N, C-alpha and C positions, 0 to 999 in steps of 0.2 A: 394502620398496621395490617389490616386484613388485605388491602389492595397490594401492599408491598409483598406480603406472603404469597399471594396468588402470582405475582410477577416472578418472584424467585422460583416458585414451583414450575411455572411455564418454562423458564430458562433451564431448570434442571432437567425437565422432560426433553427439551430440545437437545441438550448436551448428551443425554443418554441415547437419544435416537440416532445421533450422528457419530457417537463414539466409535462405532464399528466401521465407519466409512473413512478409510485412510487415503482415499483418492478424491478428496473434496474438490469440487469445482463450483465456482459461483454461477448463479442462474439469473435469468431475467427477474424472477420473483424474489431472489436473494442475492443481489449483486455486491457481495461483500468479500473482502480479502480473507476474513476469518469465518469459520463455520458458525460461530455464535458471538454475540456481544460478550466481551470479556472485561473483567474488572481492571481498573487502571486509574490513571490520573492525567491531568493536563497542566502545562505551565504556560502562562500567557506571555505575550510580548512585553507586557508591562511589568513583568517580574513577579506576578502573583504566585502564591504557593500552589502546590498541586491540589487539584480538586478531585476527590475520589468519585468514581462512577462506573458505568458500563459503557464500553466503547467498541467501535468497529470502523473500518475504512471502506468507502465506496470505491469499486473498481471502475466506475463510470467516469467520475471526475476527481477521484482522489481525496474527496472531502471527508472530514471526521464526523461521524454520527454518534449520537449518545442517547441514552434512555432517560426520560424524565416523566415521572408520573405514569409509567406504563406505556409511554408513546415514544416513537422514534423521532429524534430531532436532529437538525443539521447545525453543526457548530459554525460560529462566525469565524471564518478562516483568517480574517484580519487580526484577530486577537490571539490566535494559537501560535506558540513557538515550537513546542514539541509535546508529544504524548507518550506515556508509558501504557501499553496494553498487554496485560499478562506479563511475560518476561521479556517482551520486545519493546524497543524504543523506536519512535517514528518522529521525524522532523518535518516541519512545514517548509517546503521549498516552492515558492511562487504559488501558494494556495493549494498545494497537493501534498498529502502525507506520504513520505518515503521512509522505508525501513532502514535503520542503521544496522548494517551487517557486521562491520568491524570499525574499530576506532584506534587511532594512534595520536594521542594528544588532541589537538584541534582538528586533525584530519579524520575524515570518515569515508567509508565505503557505503553508498546508499543504493537501495534496490527499490524500483518502482514496478508496479504491475498495472498495466492498462489493457483495455480490450484490444485484441488483435483484429483490426478491421479487415485485413486481407482474408483471414479465416472466417470471420463473421459474414463477409460478403458472399460466401458460398451458400448461404441459406437466407431464407426470407425471415425477417424479424417480426413479421406480423403487422397488424394495423394497416395492411395494404401497401406497405412501403418496402422497397428493395433495400437490403442492407448495403448493397454496393454503392448506393448514393447517400447513405446516412453518415453524418459526422457525429462526433461525440456530443456536440451541442444538440443535434437532432434527437439523439437517444434520450438525453436528459429532458428535452422539451416534450417528447412523447410519453415520458414516464415509463419507459421500457422496463425499468427496474421493478415496477409493481410496488415500489416503496415511495411513498410520498411524505412530505413534511407533516408531522403530527399524526402519523399513522399508528394505530395500536400495535404494539409488539406482538401480542397474541395472534392477531390477524395475519401479520407478516410471517410468523413462524408456521402458521397453519398452511400457508401456500409456498413455503420455502423450497419444496422439492418439485414444484409443478412446472415452472418455466423452463425455457431452453437454456442449455449450457452456454456460458459466455467464455469463449476462448481468450486466454490471456497472453500478453507479450511481456516478458520480463526484461527489464533494462537496468543496467548498472551505471553508476557515475561516482566520481571522486569529488568530495567536498574538501578542498584544500584551504582551510580557513574561510575567507570570504569568497573564494573562487570555486567554481564548479566546472569540471570537465567530464566528457564522456569517458567511460572506462574502456578505452581502446588503445591499441598500440600506437596508432598514428597520433592520437590526442596527447598521449604521454610524451612521445618523442618530440612533440611540438612545444613543450613547456620551455619557457625562457630559462636559460642557465643549465639545462640538462646536458650531461656528458653522454652524447648519443652512443658512441662505441661501448662505453661502460654499461649503459642501460641495456643495450642489445645483448651484451655478454651475460648480464644478469637474467634477462628473459630466457636466454638459451639454457643457462645453467639450471635455472629453476623450472624449466619446461612449462612456462606460463601458458595457461589456456584462458583466453580472454572471456569465455562464457562461464567460467567456474569461479564461484565466490572464494573458494580456498586459494586459488591462484591470485585472484584480485586482492585478497588480503595481504599477500606477500608483496605485491606491487605497492600497496598503500604504505606498508612499513618502509619500503625502499624510498618512496617519495618523502616520507617523514624524516628518515635518517639523513637524507641528503638535502633537507630543507628546501624542497622544490615547491 
């Protein structure tokens, strides 16, 4: 109980320290989508019930991390179907957690956040390696995150503000039942059975902006209403 209390106290201090920072950016030493590990639960591919815990998503490889006995652990992505973290829902798509931005029945608008390698290539990532030649796999292999399997949460929190900022690239996609397509005009117009003139008229009428989630949510509803 004492260990759990200390862990919760450390989490509370970290939340308090970051509460005033509205421009959060992940760093080498804290490569996470969220500023802090947040309470939530997971649902496994085997249909098991939600397991309550503290979770976050790595921006390096999209994997789900969780806290166990005061240490940061990496979930077995083969077993994860979706996760609820705070008020947000994330689904596992090919081993990476993606945020559910909007839903229309079985259709979903998903958002992923990955390291923008073009931006990252403008700086040296340390370890004597130029980021211009580094791949995501290289980053993981070099432990650029400063976060390693079984690392103590308190130690990670202590260094969370030290590392270099990791620039992110935000990408959107439509999950149409079992199908996934890029959230772009060309991808949508290439869907089998779509009425292209009607779709174009809809895009124009709604002034769809393909980089804005509010607009993409309208497109999602259009796809759902037309059973595409």
